[in-house]
C-alpha positions in Angstrom: -2.7 44.9 -56.5 -0.6 45.4 -59.6 -2.1 44.1 -62.8 -0.4 45.4 -65.9 1.1 44.1 -69.1 4.7 45.0 -68.7 7.5 44.7 -71.2 10.7 45.0 -69.1 14.1 45.1 -70.8 17.6 46.1 -69.9 20.1 47.9 -72.1 23.7 48.5 -71.0 25.2 49.7 -74.3 23.4 46.6 -75.9 19.9 45.2 -75.4 19.3 42.7 -72.7 16.4 40.3 -71.9 12.8 41.1 -72.1 9.6 39.7 -70.5 5.9 40.4 -70.4 3.4 40.6 -67.6 -0.4 40.7 -68.2 -2.9 43.0 -66.5 -6.3 41.4 -66.3 -9.8 42.7 -65.9 -12.5 44.3 -68.0 -13.8 47.7 -68.9 -16.5 49.4 -70.9 -14.0 51.7 -72.6 -14.2 52.9 -76.2 -13.3 50.5 -78.9 -9.8 50.8 -80.6 -9.7 53.7 -83.0 -12.4 55.7 -81.2 -11.2 59.3 -80.7 -12.6 61.0 -77.6 -11.3 64.2 -75.8 -9.9 63.9 -72.3 -12.2 65.2 -69.5 -9.0 66.9 -68.4 -6.1 67.9 -70.6 -3.9 65.0 -69.5 -1.2 65.5 -72.2 -0.6 69.1 -71.1 -0.6 68.1 -67.4 2.0 65.4 -67.9 4.2 67.6 -70.1 4.1 70.3 -67.4 5.5 67.6 -65.1 8.4 67.0 -67.4 7.2 63.8 -69.0 7.0 62.9 -72.7 3.3 62.7 -73.6 1.2 62.5 -76.7 -2.6 62.8 -77.1 -2.9 60.8 -80.3 -3.3 59.2 -82.6 -1.5 56.7 -80.4 -1.4 58.3 -76.9 1.3 57.4 -74.4 3.1 58.9 -71.4 6.8 58.2 -70.9 9.4 59.3 -68.3 13.2 59.2 -67.9 14.8 58.7 -64.5 18.5 58.5 -63.5 20.6 56.4 -61.1 24.4 56.0 -60.7 25.9 54.0 -63.5 28.1 50.9 -63.3 31.4 52.8 -63.6 32.6 56.4 -63.0 31.5 58.9 -65.6 28.4 56.8 -66.3 24.7 57.3 -65.6 22.0 54.6 -65.6 18.9 56.0 -67.4 15.5 54.3 -66.8 13.2 54.9 -69.7 9.6 53.9 -68.9 6.5 54.2 -71.1 2.8 53.5 -70.5 -0.1 53.2 -72.8 -3.7 51.8 -72.8 -4.8 48.7 -74.6 -7.2 50.8 -76.6 -4.3 52.7 -78.1 -3.2 49.6 -80.1 -5.0 47.1 -82.3 -5.7 43.6 -81.1 -6.2 40.6 -83.3 -7.5 37.2 -82.4 -4.8 34.5 -82.2 -6.2 31.1 -81.1 -7.7 31.5 -77.6 -6.0 34.9 -77.1 -6.0 38.5 -78.5 -2.6 39.8 -79.5 -1.5 43.4 -80.2 2.0 44.4 -81.4 3.7 47.7 -81.3 7.1 49.1 -82.3 9.1 51.4 -79.9 12.1 53.5 -80.9 13.9 55.8 -78.5 17.0 57.8 -79.4 19.3 59.6 -77.0 21.3 62.0 -79.1 24.0 63.9 -77.2 24.7 67.6 -77.7 28.3 66.7 -78.1 29.3 64.9 -81.3 31.9 63.0 -79.3 29.3 60.9 -77.5 27.7 58.0 -79.5 23.9 58.1 -80.0 22.1 55.5 -77.9 19.1 53.6 -79.3 16.2 51.5 -78.0 14.4 49.6 -80.8 11.9 47.0 -79.7 9.1 45.1 -81.2 6.7 44.2 -78.4 3.5 42.1 -78.1 0.7 42.3 -75.6 -1.5 39.2 -75.1 -4.8 39.2 -73.3 -7.3 36.4 -72.8 -10.6 38.1 -73.5 -12.0 40.7 -75.8 -13.1 42.9 -72.9 -9.4 43.2 -71.9 -8.6 44.8 -75.3 -11.0 47.6 -74.4 -9.1 48.8 -71.3 -8.6 52.5 -71.5 -6.4 53.0 -68.4 -2.7 52.4 -68.0 -2.6 48.7 -69.0 0.8 48.3 -70.7 4.1 49.4 -69.3 7.5 49.2 -71.1 10.7 49.9 -69.3 14.4 49.6 -70.2 17.7 50.7 -68.8 20.3 52.6 -70.8 23.9 53.5 -69.7 24.9 57.0 -70.8 27.8 59.3 -70.2 26.5 62.3 -68.1 25.4 65.2 -70.3 22.5 66.8 -72.2 20.5 64.7 -74.7 17.8 65.2 -77.3 15.5 62.3 -76.5 13.0 61.3 -79.2 10.3 58.6 -78.8 8.2 57.0 -81.4 5.5 54.3 -80.9 3.8 52.6 -83.8 0.9 50.2 -83.9 2.2 47.2 -85.9 -1.3 46.0 -86.7 -2.7 49.4 -87.7 -1.8 52.8 -89.0 -1.6 54.7 -85.7 1.7 56.1 -84.5 2.9 59.0 -82.3 6.2 60.8 -81.9 7.5 63.3 -79.4 10.8 64.6 -78.1 12.4 66.4 -75.1 15.7 67.8 -74.1 16.9 66.1 -70.9 20.1 66.0 -68.8 21.7 62.8 -67.4 23.3 64.0 -64.1 26.8 63.0 -63.0 26.0 61.0 -59.9 29.6 60.0 -59.3 30.9 63.5 -58.8 29.8 64.1 -55.2 27.8 62.5 -52.4 24.0 62.9 -52.7 20.7 61.4 -53.5 19.3 60.5 -56.9 15.8 61.9 -57.7 13.1 59.5 -56.4 11.6 57.1 -59.0 7.9 56.4 -58.8 7.4 52.7 -58.8 4.8 50.0 -58.3 7.4 47.7 -56.6 11.2 47.8 -56.1 14.0 45.9 -54.4 17.1 47.8 -53.3 20.2 46.9 -55.3 23.5 46.3 -53.5 26.0 47.3 -56.2 26.1 49.8 -59.1 27.2 47.0 -61.5 23.7 45.4 -61.1 20.5 46.7 -62.5 17.7 47.6 -60.0 14.8 45.2 -59.8 11.8 47.4 -60.0 8.6 48.1 -61.9 8.3 51.8 -62.8 5.2 54.0 -62.6 5.8 56.0 -65.7 2.9 58.4 -65.1 3.7 59.0 -61.4 -0.1 59.0 -60.9 -1.9 57.9 -57.8 -5.7 57.1 -57.8 -7.3 59.3 -55.1 -7.8 57.6 -51.8 -7.5 54.0 -53.1 -3.8 53.1 -53.4 -0.3 53.8 -52.0 2.2 55.7 -54.1 5.7 54.2 -53.9 9.1 55.7 -54.7 12.6 54.1 -55.0 15.5 56.2 -53.8 19.3 55.7 -53.9 22.0 57.6 -52.1 25.7 57.7 -52.9 28.6 58.5 -50.5 26.2 59.1 -47.7 26.9 58.0 -44.1 26.0 54.4 -43.6 22.5 53.9 -42.2 21.7 57.5 -42.9 18.1 58.6 -42.3 16.1 60.7 -44.7 13.2 63.1 -44.1 10.6 62.5 -46.8 7.9 65.2 -47.2 5.1 65.8 -49.7 4.1 69.4 -50.4 1.4 70.8 -52.7 1.8 73.7 -55.2 1.6 76.2 -52.4 4.4 74.6 -50.5 2.0 73.3 -47.8 3.2 70.1 -46.2 0.7 67.2 -46.7 2.7 64.3 -45.4 6.0 63.5 -43.7 8.0 60.5 -42.7 11.5 59.5 -41.8 13.1 56.4 -43.5 16.5 54.7 -43.2 18.8 53.9 -46.2 19.8 50.3 -46.6 23.4 49.5 -47.8 26.7 51.1 -47.3 28.4 54.5 -47.9 29.0 53.7 -51.5 25.5 52.7 -52.4 22.4 52.7 -50.3 18.7 52.7 -51.1 15.2 52.5 -49.8 11.6 52.4 -50.8 9.1 55.1 -49.6 5.4 54.5 -49.4 3.1 57.6 -49.3 -0.3 56.9 -47.7 -3.2 57.9 -49.9 -5.5 59.2 -47.1 -3.2 62.2 -46.6 -3.2 63.4 -50.1 -5.8 65.6 -51.9 -6.3 65.5 -55.6 -3.9 67.5 -57.7 -0.2 67.9 -58.4 2.2 67.4 -55.5 6.0 66.9 -55.0 8.0 64.5 -52.9 11.0 66.1 -51.3 13.7 64.0 -49.6 16.6 65.4 -47.5 19.2 63.6 -45.4 18.6 64.2 -41.7 22.2 65.2 -41.3 21.8 67.8 -44.1 22.5 68.0 -47.8 20.7 68.6 -51.1 17.1 67.8 -51.5 16.0 65.3 -54.1 12.6 65.9 -55.7 9.9 64.1 -57.7 6.6 65.5 -58.9 3.5 63.3 -59.0 -0.2 63.5 -59.6 -3.2 62.5 -57.5 -6.3 61.9 -59.7 -9.7 60.4 -59.2 -8.6 57.6 -61.5 -5.7 56.5 -63.7 -8.2 56.6 -66.6 -9.8 60.0 -66.0 -7.2 62.7 -65.1 -9.5 64.8 -63.0 -7.7 66.6 -60.3 -10.3 69.0 -58.8 -12.9 67.9 -56.3 -15.5 70.5 -57.3 -15.1 69.5 -60.9 -15.6 65.9 -60.0 -18.8 66.7 -58.1 -20.1 68.7 -61.1 -19.3 65.9 -63.5 -21.2 63.4 -61.4 -24.4 65.3 -61.6 -26.2 62.7 -63.8 -24.7 59.6 -62.1 -27.3 57.1 -60.9 -26.1 56.8 -57.3 -26.9 60.4 -56.3 -27.1 59.5 -52.6 -23.4 58.6 -52.7 -22.6 61.7 -54.7 -24.4 63.7 -52.0 -22.3 62.0 -49.3 -19.1 62.9 -51.2 -20.3 66.5 -51.6 -21.1 66.8 -47.9 -17.9 65.2 -46.6 -15.3 67.3 -44.9 -11.9 67.6 -46.7 -10.4 65.2 -44.1 -13.1 62.6 -44.7 -13.2 62.8 -48.5 -10.6 60.0 -49.1 -12.5 57.6 -46.8 -15.9 58.5 -48.3 -14.5 58.2 -51.8 -13.3 54.6 -51.1 -16.7 53.8 -49.8 -18.3 55.4 -52.8 -16.0 53.4 -55.2 -16.8 50.1 -53.4 -20.6 50.7 -53.2 -20.9 51.7 -56.9 -18.5 49.1 -58.4 -20.5 46.4 -60.1 -17.5 44.0 -60.6 -15.5 44.1 -57.4 -12.8 41.6 -58.6 -11.5 44.1 -61.3 -9.4 47.1 -60.5 -11.8 49.4 -62.4 -15.2 50.7 -61.4 -17.1 49.7 -64.6 -20.2 51.8 -63.7 -18.0 55.0 -63.5 -16.0 54.1 -66.6 -19.3 53.7 -68.6 -20.6 56.9 -67.2 -17.6 59.0 -68.1 -17.4 57.3 -71.5 -20.9 58.7 -72.1 -19.8 62.1 -70.9 -17.0 62.0 -73.4 -19.3 61.0 -76.2 -21.6 63.9 -75.4 -18.7 66.3 -75.6 -17.9 64.9 -79.1 -21.5 64.8 -80.4 -22.7 68.2 -79.2 -19.8 70.7 -79.3 -21.6 73.7 -80.9 -24.2 74.9 -78.3 -22.0 77.3 -76.5 -21.2 75.0 -73.5 -19.6 71.6 -73.1 -21.6 68.9 -74.8 -22.3 67.0 -71.6 -24.1 70.0 -70.1 -26.6 70.3 -73.0 -30.0 68.8 -72.9 -29.1 66.3 -75.5 -26.0 65.4 -73.6 -28.0 64.9 -70.4 -30.4 62.5 -72.1 -27.6 60.6 -73.9 -25.7 60.1 -70.7 -28.7 59.0 -68.6 -30.8 57.1 -71.2 -28.1 56.0 -73.7 -28.2 56.1 -77.5 -31.8 56.6 -78.9 -33.1 54.0 -81.3 -34.0 56.7 -83.8 -33.0 60.3 -84.4 -35.0 62.5 -86.8 -34.1 66.1 -87.7 -37.4 67.9 -88.3 -35.7 70.7 -90.2 -39.0 72.1 -91.6 -40.2 72.9 -88.1 -42.3 70.8 -85.8 -45.1 73.4 -85.2 -46.5 76.7 -86.3 -43.5 78.6 -84.9 -41.3 77.1 -87.5 -38.5 76.5 -85.0 -36.1 73.7 -85.9 -36.6 70.5 -83.9 -35.1 67.1 -83.4 -37.0 64.0 -82.3 -35.4 61.1 -80.3 -37.2 57.8 -80.0 -36.5 55.2 -77.3 -38.5 52.2 -78.3 -37.7 50.0 -75.3 -38.5 52.9 -72.9 -41.7 53.8 -74.8 -40.9 57.5 -75.0 -40.4 60.1 -77.7 -38.5 63.3 -76.8 -38.4 66.6 -78.8 -35.5 69.0 -78.6 -36.3 72.5 -80.0 -33.9 75.2 -81.1 -35.4 78.2 -79.3 -32.9 80.8 -80.5 -31.9 79.7 -84.0 -28.3 79.3 -83.0 -28.3 75.5 -82.7 -29.1 75.6 -79.0 -31.5 72.6 -78.6 -33.6 72.3 -75.4 -36.2 69.7 -74.4 -39.7 71.0 -74.8 -41.6 71.4 -71.5 -43.7 68.3 -72.3 -40.6 66.3 -73.3 -38.8 67.5 -70.1 -41.6 66.1 -68.0 -41.6 62.8 -70.0 -37.9 62.5 -69.6 -38.0 63.0 -65.9 -40.7 60.4 -65.6 -38.7 57.8 -67.6 -35.4 58.7 -65.9 -37.0 58.0 -62.5 -38.3 54.6 -63.8 -34.9 53.7 -65.2 -33.1 54.5 -61.9 -35.6 52.4 -60.0 -34.9 49.4 -62.3 -31.1 49.5 -61.9 
């Protein structure tokens, strides 16, 4: 199910129409303006895949894809951008919440003979509830077509929050290929949905997947492909390979159309793909150049975690440990199926696309990394991080800087009034490495077991 707020526009030398779709649902994500590090360095990952990506203060991911233009010596560029609701500021407007952002994209050619192309849009996002403003996954998609002469361009992108101070800018050098020069395939475009166009003078009807990211084991990744000057009803071999060139998936599809313009949509089944980066490769059965597109399989659109062992480690404090154990014990072939079962069993609100329990858990992991960065290991692995993730924020924190006992060691006291427990963390080394005292560790384990039974 596709549920995203989408601003879709068309530009063929001048701007065309625009519309907005809403993505609905709720999430316990951080409030707007909260800065938390990624569990995985998503920005570096997307940049390594050739995307435009920023980590803040207004994070976004954007991509540029190319198809044959409406006339010889023209290329149709699809610019697509995604961001989260939490990246922009929402304000109440009647019964809705509205956010506004400014987008500016510049295609500047290396040659001074080619005019600079611009996208300049003021967009709004409307949601019906405050919870929807807290979505931290890909909840807004903007896309627009631009017709360009083939060539190399300096592409700069700026996004600014119109209701707040946040903005981000990035740029990349990219080449618009000449797809009229010889027969062949355009690079596959990751999409959520697409309809094959029948003539190059028309714009494709599609909804782009700017991040080219597939949630592990829970969805199908789709690509839109066009071929030019290829034999009518030509068949294509589509393959997915991993970073070691190992084949993960294969299918044969037929192009629809004629020798001048033909296209098709390719659906890659999720149960054949492990987490991590992969590449779709498409080649005509009769022979010819291979068209390629890189994509990412992650445990979630929201958390870019692409290593199974890392995911198992991160889930060490999660309440549903019997399900974590089932994932850990599953064979590589069974993991996608078990992950789907795990997702369904632990999702408290099945009608939304998110798993709110996991979102809340990873939000606390992120908070622990922010709060406790100086103990020589990631904050979530510290004793204070463990307690914060499992019991939540204490009602009172007291730094007993003068020492809590005869040893004079520095200590911190956390009080949980509702749980009727007081925990002491002691710096045993003098280097800011706080550990639960043995008595507090026993008290914590007792309370933790009680909290688990009550959930």
